N, C-alpha and C positions, 0 to 999 in steps of 0.2 A: 541392658537387662535389667529388670526390677531387682531392687534388694528382697533378698529371701529373708524369712523371719522365723525363728524358732518358737514354736508354739506348741508344746510338750514339756509340761511341767514337771518336778521332780517325782510325782507319782504316778505319771503315765498317762496324767489327764490332759484334754485338751484345753488350753487357754478359751477364755469365753469369746475372744475375738476369732477364734480359728474354729468355733463350734458349728458353724454353717458353711456347707460347701459353697453356695452360691456367692456367700458373703466373702468368702477366701478368694475366689474368681475376680469379683470386684476389686477387692484390695491388691490382689496382685496387679490387674492391669492398669490400677492408677498409680503404681509405685514408681513408674517409669517408662510406661509404653507397651513394650512388647509383653505380651501374656505369658507368665509361668506358672505353672502348678507341680508342685513335687507333693505326692501322694505316697506314704508308706502302706504298704500291703502286708499283712501277716495271715497266718492261717493254721488251722491243725494244730493248735495248742495242747488238746487232750489231757487238760487238767495240770500240765507241768508249768506248775508258777515259777519255780526257778529260773526256767529257759526264758519265759515270759518275762520277767522282771530285767533279765539281761538283755534281751532284745529292747526294751521299751529304753532303757538305760543309752543303746547305741544308737537308738533313734533321736534321743535327746541331743546328740552330739551330732546332727547332721539337720538341716534346715528343710522343715517339712510342714504342710500346711494343714494336713488331714492324716489321720491313721484309719484304716479299712480292715477289718476282720472278716474272713471269707468263710467262717463255719467250721465245725467240729472241735469245739471250744473245750467241753469238759469230759467228755467219755474217757475212760480208763481208770486205773489203779492208783492214782497220785493223789492229787486236792483239788478235787472238782468242787467243791463247795467255795473254798477259799479263791479258787479261780474264778468262778462266777461271781464272788463277792468284788472282787477287783475290776472285773472288766465292766461291770454295773456303774462303777463310779468313773469311769473313764470319758465319757461322750463321746465315743469312738461311734463311725458306723459300722455295726455289727450284724452278719448274717447267720442264719440257721443252717448248719449242714445237715447230711443224711442222720448223725449221730444224735443231734439235738432231737428230730424226731423218733429215732429209735429209743432215747432215754425216756422221753416223754410217754412214749406207748408201750416202755416195758412191761412186761409180765413175767414172773417167776418161771422159771422152765419155759419160755417162749423167746428169748434174747440171749445176746452173749454177756460174757462175765463184765467186760468194760461198761457196756450199758448199763449192767445190773447194779455194779458197785457204785457209778456216779449215781443213779436214780436213788439208792440208798441213802447217799449220804445229803442230799438236797431238801430244802424246806420250800414250803409254798411260796415263799418269795422270789426263790431261784426258778422253780416252776413256770410263775406266773410272768418271770423276764423272758423267760426260753420260748413261751408261748407267743411271746409280742414281735420276736425275731421273724425276719421275712426270707424266704430261702433265695431270692434274686433281687436285685435293686437298680436303676439308673441313676447315676449321679450326673446332672445337667445334661447337656448335649453328647458328652464325649466319652462317659466310661459306663461300661455294662459290668456289673458283679452278679456271680453266680460260685456255688459252692462246687458243683460237679460240671455240668453244662447247661445250658440254657432250656433243655428238655428234660433233664433228670438232675436230682441230688446226689446220685450214686454212680454215675457214668462218669469214666477219667474223657479229659477234653483233649489234652496234647499228648497223651499216651494211649496205646493200644496194648494188651496182653497177648504176647506171641512168644510161645515155648516155655511158659513159667516165667518170664519178665516183661517188664513194662518196657517198651520200645517206642520211638516216637512216631506220631500217627501221620498217616498217609494225608497226602492233599486233599484226597477225597472225602477221606473220614472226618478233617478238620470243617469241611465245608458244609457236611452233612449234619455235624453236631452243632455247628453254628447257627444254620438256619436263617433267618431274617434278620440276625443282628447287625445293625451297620454301625456301632458305636464305634469309635476309632481305638479306643480302648478296652480291652475284654480282660477281665480277672478272674481266675478261678483257683479252685484248691483241690481237695480230694487225693491227689495221687501221692501227694508229700514230696513230688518230684520239684526241684527248683528248675524253671524253662520257661524261656520267652521265644514265640515264634511270630516272624512278619510273615503276614498274609498277602498273596498275591492283590488283593484288595486295599495293601497300605494298612490294615489295620494290625496293631500289636496286641497279640494275646499272651496273658503273662499268670504263670503258676509261681507264688512266691516261695512254693517250698512250706515245710512243716517247722513249726516254732518247737513242737514238743517230741516228735517222734521220728527218728531218722532209719528205721527198718522195720518193716513188718511184714506177715504173710497174710492171703486173703483169698477166700474161695468163690469170687465174685468178681467177673463171668465166669471164671476158671481159676483152679489153684494158681497160684504165682507168688512170687517173692520180690519185695522192694527193699534195696540197700542201698545207702548212700555212701556208706563206708566211712563215715564220718559222725561222732556224737553230737556236734556242733548245730544250734538251733538256726534255722534259717528265715531269712525274710527278704522283702524287696523293695526298692523305691523307683517309682515312675515318675517322670517329669515329662511336662510338655514344654517343647521349644521349638520357635518357628512353626507351629501348628501340627506337630507330628510328636508322638510320644516316645520316650527312650526308657531304659531299663537298666537298674543296678541290682546286683544280687550281692547279700552279704551273709555270710556266716560267722556265729557269735559264740564263743566258748562260754560255758556256764559251770555250776558245780553241778554236773550230771551224775557223779557218783553218789550223791546224796538222794536224788532222784531214783538211780536204778537201787538203792539200797531199800528204800521205800517200796519200790516195784515188789522187790523179794520177800519184804514182809509181809505183803498183801497177798503172796503165792501165786507170782507171777513171773517167773524165770525167763520167759519169751520177752517180757518189757524189760526186765534187768539186762539182758545181753545186746538188746535193740537200742537202750538209753547209755549205757557204757561204751559200744564200739560202733553202732551205726550199722551192725549186721544181725542177720536172724540168729546165727550160730555162732 
């Protein structure tokens, strides 16, 4: 097996050697024969900089070649501008989620409070960066990235709302949402639920869960709740071994009390409870 390399520096930035996905693949292949790629997947940060910093510190302890961020980066009552500034300096592959779109198009009285607060805190520099982010992306021949599904940034991929809760999607639902995507690894976010499903085709579909928020309520496509029952930040590492992708999930404790206090000060008791406990109430 080739030697794995730590390519994340102390500030969460990719080292120059690891800033290009194809270059990483070449280095891995040349390091000793069998191709191995390890990619850290993060998603749904929602302006929770404390959680993001804890996740980055944990990623640095593991041998990864690339970090991919799957969107919904800033929206929320926490630290949207500071989180944007952090992400803009990482060199990561970063997608836009539905909340990037909603923050960019926000109009007073026509959007939610989380998007509105983020919009009020950002400058032209952050807005320009957000507009540069793509909603989906293919890396090499192996990895397809999206926030929701290939067809929508606000559709759950691996889960379906039933009886007010998110439950695992059926095989037919997964096939319909996947469409004609044939990449061996498909990564998505949006639901905040850490989950990996191996399809009959052999494709691995992974949601790394949310870095920033472990419980919420929503009314799309109908009213439901999502609760992990833990405040820990979530992320995943996927690795290509013997031509197939495998998955590891990580839960990282952080100073969630400080973020809950900030949410309370912003007038968001719903976020306060979610950040403290991982439950909506």
